[in-house]
Legacy VTK file of the C-alpha trace (Angstrom):
# vtk DataFile Version 3.0
C-alpha trace
ASCII
DATASET POLYDATA
POINTS 502 float
0.000 0.000 0.000
1.513 3.303 -1.089
0.433 6.321 0.923
0.513 9.665 -0.925
2.310 12.582 0.751
1.403 15.886 -0.863
2.215 19.388 0.357
-0.392 22.082 -0.094
2.301 24.301 -1.670
2.719 21.813 -4.519
-1.008 21.368 -5.045
-1.499 25.138 -5.133
1.384 25.633 -7.555
-0.015 23.011 -9.948
-3.472 24.532 -9.750
-2.050 27.960 -10.592
-0.317 26.450 -13.630
-3.605 24.973 -14.873
-2.425 21.382 -14.423
-5.539 19.341 -15.336
-5.028 16.303 -13.069
-5.685 15.980 -9.350
-2.999 14.622 -7.042
-2.335 11.836 -6.259
-1.878 10.657 -9.835
-2.902 7.087 -10.642
-0.698 5.883 -13.483
-1.914 2.908 -15.528
-0.523 0.478 -18.062
-1.766 0.803 -21.659
-2.286 -2.597 -23.260
-4.197 -3.463 -26.419
-5.853 -0.046 -26.537
-7.049 -0.241 -22.919
-5.843 1.592 -19.819
-5.136 -1.172 -17.325
-4.997 -0.290 -13.622
-2.683 -3.179 -12.751
-1.416 -4.139 -9.310
1.758 -4.151 -7.184
1.854 -0.369 -7.001
5.027 1.626 -6.380
5.328 5.315 -5.465
5.792 8.176 -7.907
8.074 10.683 -6.176
8.553 14.376 -7.039
12.345 14.770 -6.823
12.192 18.444 -5.840
10.297 17.790 -2.599
10.415 14.050 -1.965
6.604 13.948 -2.035
4.759 10.816 -3.095
2.516 12.410 -5.717
1.057 9.222 -7.135
1.379 5.526 -7.808
2.260 3.345 -10.786
1.649 -0.376 -11.251
4.497 -2.847 -11.659
4.080 -4.980 -14.745
5.024 -8.592 -14.274
4.521 -11.723 -16.371
0.763 -11.250 -16.822
1.043 -7.676 -18.091
4.100 -8.338 -20.262
2.442 -11.375 -21.855
-0.702 -9.357 -22.556
1.193 -6.401 -24.018
3.410 -8.533 -26.268
0.407 -10.574 -27.422
-1.500 -7.378 -28.250
1.488 -5.972 -30.126
1.979 -9.233 -32.018
-1.667 -9.334 -33.069
-1.637 -5.678 -34.119
1.556 -6.264 -36.138
-0.372 -8.503 -38.573
-2.315 -5.526 -39.961
-0.081 -2.559 -39.058
2.931 -4.058 -40.843
0.893 -4.510 -44.031
-0.230 -0.904 -44.210
1.730 1.186 -46.722
3.772 3.918 -44.975
1.456 6.526 -46.491
-1.474 4.963 -44.607
0.440 4.770 -41.328
1.458 8.415 -41.635
-1.967 9.988 -40.818
-2.150 8.023 -37.550
1.317 9.196 -36.552
0.663 12.793 -37.514
-2.421 12.808 -35.284
-0.256 11.317 -32.511
2.188 14.216 -32.916
-0.658 16.744 -32.963
-1.971 15.320 -29.687
1.461 15.699 -28.103
1.439 19.376 -29.087
-2.095 19.804 -27.741
-0.843 18.581 -24.386
2.254 20.806 -24.486
1.557 22.712 -21.201
0.782 19.433 -19.440
3.938 17.712 -20.708
6.016 20.723 -19.598
4.749 20.374 -16.028
4.699 16.572 -16.046
8.342 16.327 -17.101
9.292 18.532 -14.157
7.260 16.372 -11.766
8.836 13.249 -13.251
12.456 14.358 -13.490
12.932 17.439 -11.280
14.152 19.425 -14.309
13.435 23.180 -14.386
10.294 23.978 -16.362
12.386 26.645 -18.094
14.267 23.865 -19.898
11.020 22.104 -20.844
9.900 25.298 -22.548
12.947 25.438 -24.828
11.446 23.250 -27.551
11.323 19.991 -25.609
7.699 19.137 -26.480
8.124 20.195 -30.116
11.051 17.826 -30.322
8.852 15.016 -28.962
6.245 15.651 -31.667
8.924 16.042 -34.356
10.330 12.629 -33.441
7.011 11.106 -34.507
6.333 13.300 -37.545
9.819 13.115 -39.004
9.876 9.324 -39.236
6.263 9.187 -40.465
7.320 11.359 -43.428
10.704 9.672 -43.828
9.129 6.229 -44.273
6.943 7.585 -47.070
9.522 9.605 -48.964
12.575 7.341 -48.959
13.077 4.576 -51.466
15.563 1.785 -51.801
18.626 0.744 -53.807
19.231 -1.177 -57.044
22.519 -2.774 -58.167
22.724 -3.597 -61.887
25.457 -6.196 -62.594
27.829 -6.309 -65.575
26.268 -9.573 -66.738
22.853 -7.941 -67.044
21.334 -9.230 -63.814
19.721 -6.636 -61.517
19.544 -6.677 -57.722
17.081 -4.562 -55.834
16.584 -4.189 -52.105
13.271 -4.591 -50.288
12.668 -3.606 -46.671
9.909 -4.812 -44.389
9.036 -4.517 -40.695
10.685 -6.799 -38.140
8.000 -7.373 -35.479
7.342 -6.435 -31.869
9.835 -3.943 -30.414
10.624 -3.480 -26.731
11.528 0.165 -26.137
13.302 0.607 -22.804
13.886 4.227 -21.927
15.817 6.117 -19.227
14.665 8.547 -16.563
16.638 11.640 -17.530
14.634 12.755 -20.611
11.852 10.205 -20.550
9.275 11.578 -22.974
11.718 12.852 -25.574
13.715 9.635 -25.670
10.531 7.560 -25.754
9.282 9.364 -28.865
12.758 9.096 -30.433
12.182 5.327 -30.392
8.407 5.248 -30.941
8.642 7.304 -34.148
10.808 4.985 -36.267
9.370 1.837 -34.675
5.811 2.603 -35.770
6.624 4.482 -38.970
8.604 1.506 -40.294
5.696 -0.849 -39.549
6.699 -2.455 -36.271
4.596 -2.425 -33.108
5.851 -1.383 -29.694
5.845 -2.115 -25.980
7.330 0.838 -24.102
8.868 0.206 -20.671
9.745 3.579 -19.094
12.135 3.877 -16.179
10.477 3.251 -12.829
11.480 6.708 -11.571
9.583 8.448 -14.381
6.294 6.788 -15.366
4.281 9.994 -15.877
5.389 10.977 -19.384
4.729 7.489 -20.794
1.300 7.528 -19.183
0.431 10.763 -21.014
1.964 9.504 -24.251
-0.418 6.532 -24.071
-3.292 8.961 -23.698
-2.091 10.886 -26.772
-1.823 7.677 -28.810
-5.288 6.602 -27.678
-6.897 9.932 -28.525
-5.079 9.954 -31.880
-6.853 6.695 -32.744
-3.855 4.395 -33.097
-5.198 0.859 -33.625
-5.254 -1.209 -30.410
-1.984 -3.001 -29.733
0.180 -0.899 -32.058
1.546 1.015 -29.065
1.560 -0.370 -25.520
3.030 0.796 -22.221
4.008 -1.480 -19.345
5.489 0.053 -16.200
7.860 -1.656 -13.849
11.462 -2.311 -12.941
14.399 -4.019 -14.637
15.576 -7.259 -12.981
12.807 -9.827 -12.291
10.243 -7.356 -13.591
8.883 -5.899 -16.821
12.288 -4.934 -18.217
13.885 -8.364 -17.924
10.697 -10.146 -19.023
10.548 -8.089 -22.215
14.195 -8.650 -23.083
13.748 -12.417 -22.691
10.354 -12.730 -24.390
10.543 -14.924 -27.528
7.983 -12.804 -29.415
9.941 -9.587 -28.960
12.134 -9.301 -32.053
14.062 -6.105 -31.358
15.109 -4.104 -28.298
16.017 -0.420 -28.364
17.590 0.608 -25.075
18.988 3.846 -23.701
20.621 3.712 -20.301
23.633 2.580 -18.302
26.388 0.489 -19.872
26.106 -2.170 -17.147
22.381 -2.580 -17.827
23.072 -2.743 -21.552
25.398 -5.709 -21.008
22.692 -7.524 -19.007
20.152 -6.916 -21.775
22.592 -8.343 -24.335
22.869 -11.535 -22.311
19.085 -11.790 -21.858
18.400 -11.170 -25.543
21.015 -13.579 -26.862
18.919 -16.731 -26.367
16.406 -15.538 -28.950
18.856 -13.545 -31.103
17.002 -10.261 -30.838
18.166 -7.183 -32.675
19.720 -4.681 -30.319
20.261 -0.954 -30.533
21.895 0.600 -27.496
22.826 4.106 -26.556
24.739 3.758 -23.308
26.843 5.784 -20.903
29.249 8.601 -21.637
32.052 10.695 -20.194
32.340 13.309 -22.900
35.405 15.516 -23.196
34.853 19.231 -23.706
38.042 20.570 -25.327
38.633 24.325 -25.092
41.521 25.589 -27.191
43.177 28.992 -26.796
41.613 30.272 -30.030
38.081 29.764 -28.687
35.803 32.686 -27.896
35.993 32.295 -24.115
32.632 33.893 -23.360
30.984 31.617 -25.891
32.963 28.639 -24.542
31.692 29.332 -21.020
28.106 29.614 -22.262
28.361 26.280 -24.128
30.155 24.640 -21.207
27.553 25.785 -18.702
24.791 24.099 -20.731
26.840 21.000 -21.454
27.695 20.631 -17.757
24.518 21.514 -15.894
21.543 21.160 -18.260
19.084 18.723 -16.664
21.262 18.804 -13.498
24.055 17.185 -15.509
21.951 14.029 -15.805
22.624 13.674 -19.528
24.634 10.888 -21.143
25.951 13.535 -23.581
27.068 15.920 -20.817
30.535 17.380 -21.359
31.702 16.498 -17.880
35.476 16.339 -18.578
36.771 19.808 -19.387
40.159 19.937 -21.105
41.403 23.530 -21.294
44.568 24.764 -23.034
46.935 26.041 -20.364
47.267 29.532 -21.835
43.557 30.224 -21.211
43.067 27.859 -18.258
42.891 30.481 -15.483
40.689 33.072 -17.241
38.331 30.325 -18.438
38.050 28.844 -14.947
37.359 32.243 -13.426
34.489 32.861 -15.855
33.101 29.314 -15.503
33.064 29.351 -11.699
31.360 32.758 -11.651
28.713 31.519 -14.101
28.135 28.290 -12.139
27.679 30.230 -8.893
25.100 32.446 -10.599
22.826 29.529 -11.557
19.614 29.627 -9.548
19.011 26.250 -7.885
15.628 25.352 -6.394
11.923 25.140 -7.221
11.858 23.620 -10.743
8.392 25.028 -11.438
9.712 28.573 -10.952
10.505 29.834 -14.485
13.576 31.651 -13.131
15.173 28.447 -11.810
18.106 27.144 -13.854
18.942 23.932 -11.981
16.482 21.519 -10.396
16.709 18.357 -8.316
18.436 15.064 -9.014
16.151 12.174 -9.797
16.144 10.322 -6.460
17.767 10.182 -3.049
19.788 7.080 -3.952
21.141 8.832 -7.041
21.978 11.966 -5.050
23.930 9.754 -2.635
25.797 8.191 -5.548
26.784 11.583 -6.933
27.755 12.775 -3.446
30.092 9.775 -3.146
32.059 11.188 -6.104
32.038 14.615 -4.457
33.599 13.062 -1.353
36.278 11.388 -3.478
37.047 14.746 -5.049
37.144 16.422 -1.640
39.915 14.014 -0.595
41.953 13.835 -3.787
41.342 17.110 -5.646
40.108 20.691 -5.173
36.454 21.749 -5.328
36.308 25.325 -6.628
32.557 25.730 -6.190
29.600 23.564 -5.140
30.070 20.167 -3.570
27.211 20.601 -1.121
23.442 20.646 -0.931
21.907 24.135 -1.108
19.869 25.548 1.758
16.308 25.827 0.442
12.952 26.645 2.046
10.138 24.148 2.670
9.151 21.992 0.819
12.351 21.991 -1.248
14.505 21.259 1.811
13.333 17.645 1.313
14.397 17.573 -2.342
17.475 15.957 -3.910
19.421 19.091 -4.824
23.146 19.577 -5.272
24.944 22.798 -6.138
26.741 22.959 -9.513
30.194 21.617 -8.756
33.536 22.352 -10.448
36.580 20.237 -9.558
40.257 20.847 -10.440
43.658 19.337 -9.562
42.624 15.915 -10.847
44.641 13.234 -12.624
43.321 11.612 -15.840
43.230 8.215 -14.125
41.117 9.421 -11.163
37.702 7.816 -10.719
36.025 11.179 -11.136
37.700 11.489 -14.561
36.956 7.956 -15.726
33.485 7.035 -14.454
30.128 8.450 -15.489
28.846 10.520 -12.538
25.567 11.669 -14.143
25.144 14.749 -11.990
26.055 18.446 -11.775
29.763 17.846 -11.312
32.558 18.520 -13.814
36.311 18.010 -13.668
38.764 20.396 -15.334
42.245 19.522 -16.575
44.819 21.709 -18.393
46.732 20.629 -21.523
49.543 22.143 -23.580
49.347 20.675 -27.081
46.733 19.416 -29.512
48.192 15.907 -29.351
47.981 15.879 -25.559
44.360 17.068 -25.686
43.384 14.263 -28.087
45.119 11.645 -25.934
43.338 12.880 -22.798
39.984 13.051 -24.599
40.234 9.447 -25.807
41.428 8.150 -22.441
38.154 6.608 -21.163
36.168 3.452 -21.965
33.373 5.661 -23.304
32.926 7.190 -26.754
29.483 8.709 -27.040
30.303 12.308 -27.989
32.710 15.203 -27.608
32.633 18.996 -27.633
35.359 20.910 -29.415
35.719 24.668 -28.964
38.129 26.468 -31.266
38.102 29.160 -33.964
40.893 27.408 -35.891
39.080 25.552 -38.678
42.028 23.304 -39.476
42.355 22.338 -35.850
38.613 21.621 -35.641
38.838 19.270 -38.630
41.960 17.465 -37.340
40.747 16.975 -33.784
37.194 15.957 -34.758
38.657 13.201 -36.925
40.931 11.956 -34.138
38.285 11.735 -31.405
36.957 8.207 -30.766
33.276 9.102 -30.406
29.940 8.887 -32.218
29.236 12.639 -32.374
31.427 15.766 -32.238
29.897 19.172 -31.655
32.119 22.114 -32.614
31.462 25.361 -30.717
28.090 24.109 -29.471
26.374 21.201 -27.766
23.254 19.074 -28.095
22.200 20.302 -31.538
20.247 17.449 -33.074
19.241 16.747 -36.675
17.024 13.662 -37.002
18.642 12.795 -40.365
22.122 12.137 -38.957
23.489 8.982 -37.265
23.301 8.930 -33.486
24.997 6.425 -31.204
28.208 5.721 -29.357
31.621 4.170 -29.925
33.505 1.886 -27.488
31.364 1.162 -24.397
28.881 3.890 -25.216
26.691 1.784 -27.434
25.949 -0.471 -30.361
24.398 0.630 -33.628
23.162 3.941 -34.932
19.683 5.410 -35.153
18.432 8.460 -37.019
17.420 8.992 -40.663
18.265 6.119 -42.960
20.756 4.790 -40.364
17.725 3.453 -38.506
16.833 1.298 -41.495
19.306 -1.369 -40.473
17.706 -1.744 -37.078
13.986 -1.110 -37.567
13.669 -2.810 -40.983
14.401 -6.299 -42.197
16.231 -6.271 -45.540
15.774 -8.572 -48.500
17.732 -8.641 -51.749
15.968 -9.719 -54.969
18.121 -10.767 -57.912
16.492 -10.760 -61.376
17.894 -12.724 -64.289
17.844 -11.186 -67.764
16.905 -14.413 -69.500
LINES 1 503
502 0 1 2 3 4 5 6 7 8 9 10 11 12 13 14 15 16 17 18 19 20 21 22 23 24 25 26 27 28 29 30 31 32 33 34 35 36 37 38 39 40 41 42 43 44 45 46 47 48 49 50 51 52 53 54 55 56 57 58 59 60 61 62 63 64 65 66 67 68 69 70 71 72 73 74 75 76 77 78 79 80 81 82 83 84 85 86 87 88 89 90 91 92 93 94 95 96 97 98 99 100 101 102 103 104 105 106 107 108 109 110 111 112 113 114 115 116 117 118 119 120 121 122 123 124 125 126 127 128 129 130 131 132 133 134 135 136 137 138 139 140 141 142 143 144 145 146 147 148 149 150 151 152 153 154 155 156 157 158 159 160 161 162 163 164 165 166 167 168 169 170 171 172 173 174 175 176 177 178 179 180 181 182 183 184 185 186 187 188 189 190 191 192 193 194 195 196 197 198 199 200 201 202 203 204 205 206 207 208 209 210 211 212 213 214 215 216 217 218 219 220 221 222 223 224 225 226 227 228 229 230 231 232 233 234 235 236 237 238 239 240 241 242 243 244 245 246 247 248 249 250 251 252 253 254 255 256 257 258 259 260 261 262 263 264 265 266 267 268 269 270 271 272 273 274 275 276 277 278 279 280 281 282 283 284 285 286 287 288 289 290 291 292 293 294 295 296 297 298 299 300 301 302 303 304 305 306 307 308 309 310 311 312 313 314 315 316 317 318 319 320 321 322 323 324 325 326 327 328 329 330 331 332 333 334 335 336 337 338 339 340 341 342 343 344 345 346 347 348 349 350 351 352 353 354 355 356 357 358 359 360 361 362 363 364 365 366 367 368 369 370 371 372 373 374 375 376 377 378 379 380 381 382 383 384 385 386 387 388 389 390 391 392 393 394 395 396 397 398 399 400 401 402 403 404 405 406 407 408 409 410 411 412 413 414 415 416 417 418 419 420 421 422 423 424 425 426 427 428 429 430 431 432 433 434 435 436 437 438 439 440 441 442 443 444 445 446 447 448 449 450 451 452 453 454 455 456 457 458 459 460 461 462 463 464 465 466 467 468 469 470 471 472 473 474 475 476 477 478 479 480 481 482 483 484 485 486 487 488 489 490 491 492 493 494 495 496 497 498 499 500 501
């Protein structure tokens, strides 16, 4: 039995924002076109206050079996529809997401603890675009033909794979869910979404959008729950699930690979990161600080793409640090529903404790220039999982804080002298998701971008996304690429047809 714990301040704030639902929220599964109440409820906690603002049901074997069966049945018709006939359904889905824009903006803050200011910077549009883009892409893109010298002709056909398990993380739950839902459905597959247990609210509203958009029953399903011995593991082992798209920790990704191997499922994984942010002496320092501030502390630093390892050329090391520390101190931390707030709460108490363990390591082995402690905030935010933006120097490349993904508002800064040294330091981790490169020397930008062992390099900016380009990680940051036609290899089955000329 989960008892709600709701402060009147929160209820009043939501009412003032026009939030249409009463607390406590009762999250449901969505299976075969029906909202299913479920059982085995777990609490939904608002990270900024520690309140229990609702409950969600844990999906176990019964719910997973029902969702996969519904998706498998729906696949028989959905996969046969031409992309042009699937597109109207998906466009209505995207329109519904936009209709619920103010609700999603609040719900994401309740789910994640992220400042509502960040949700209002195009977050919901991006969710809708994730659906629309792939709906159009499936219609407008063709295939290849390979004429042979002997007169034979090969042409390539693509067709849907089957039921997809979409397992999404808690840091940007609704955006990353739609990033997977879009290509899955547009390319003719059906889906069972398993959101992270910390953040069930966005998936719950997405199900409502899909339902109101008139998606056929079973095409899109949502089952809540946990990973091991729960909905996540059951989906990754289920014989009727043909592909798994996962975003999350590297250790969890390895477990999913083992689970999925018995039935040879297709896997696409975007995993952890420890991105280098290289600042060369030719960079515009004010611009570099602005980019670094976002790359370090957006979403409380809980971003796999965060540029959490700062490598700064020694000639500009001190002036850059001075500007960065001043900017970090100026960030307003606190009530995420206040539009002036620039940093919210970490996702959960256990995660805050994990991040604080790295702070304690840094306190013993390095120097903390700013942050490193919980801010003093008024009720009810004194119960929230906040941490001040933290900047650490005097570290060695081999230190744990330089090698392991911390996933919080904490960055380490190291000086370098030469371009070669910067590249060596940047590549010196097991991860290879992305990198940030800040320089006004075009030749240097080209050379260094080529040498970095990562899936994406941003030059003089961060987190600019184009849905046409490949996205994924190198080394232990992932397997496969999604985005544009790169998603073909994962979301489509491919068949070659060879025609004789006689």
